[in-house]
C-alpha positions, 0 to 999 in steps of 0.5 A: 927852792928859789922862786921862778920870779927871782931866777928869771929876774936875774936874766931880765935885769941883765937883758934890760940893762944891756938893751938900754945901754945899747940903744942909749949909747948908740943913739948918742953916738950917732947923734953926736957924729951928726951934730958935732962937726969938730970932734966926731971921733969921740962920738964914734967911740960912744957908738962902738960902746953901744954896739958892744952892749948890743953884742952882749945883749945878743950873747945873753939872749942866746945863752938864755934860749940855750938853757933849760929853766933849771939850768938858768936857775942854777946859773943865776943861783951860782952867780948870786951866791958868789956875788954876795960873798964879798963887796970888793969884786974884781974882774978876775973873780967875776971870771971865776964866778962865771966859770963856776956858774957855767960848771953849775949849769952843766951839772958838774959841781960836786956836792961839796962845791954846792955846799961851799956856795950854799954856805956863802948865802944860806938863806938862798937855797940851791934851786935844783935837786942835788946831784947824784953821787958818782957811780962806782967804777966799772971793772974792766978786764982786758985779759983772756976769757976765763 
């Protein structure tokens, strides 16, 4: 099982980075617009980028608060497993990694999918109990009573 410190550090790292960039870029953007009278537009773009980081920080905080401790751990585990798989990432694979992490958080990964993720980085164990196997189908009868 992954240690609580390790799983919470993923979320803390994301929030600290977004918060730092939001404050830094917004401050630089506002300061640049005040003091650069020749081209304040470029500083406005810097301010907008800072505000985008602020929006991302708000989204992260809402995601964090909406998940249980186990969901946060499984989400972070799925992201970490996929990011360790190869060093050459692209935005498409990041979107796929986040979709897989969302599926993991919601408990929708099959045992086979969990094993495939586990095989990417065997030293990092799955942080939750494995999902129960699917229940057998319930027979239904729509004909007349016997």
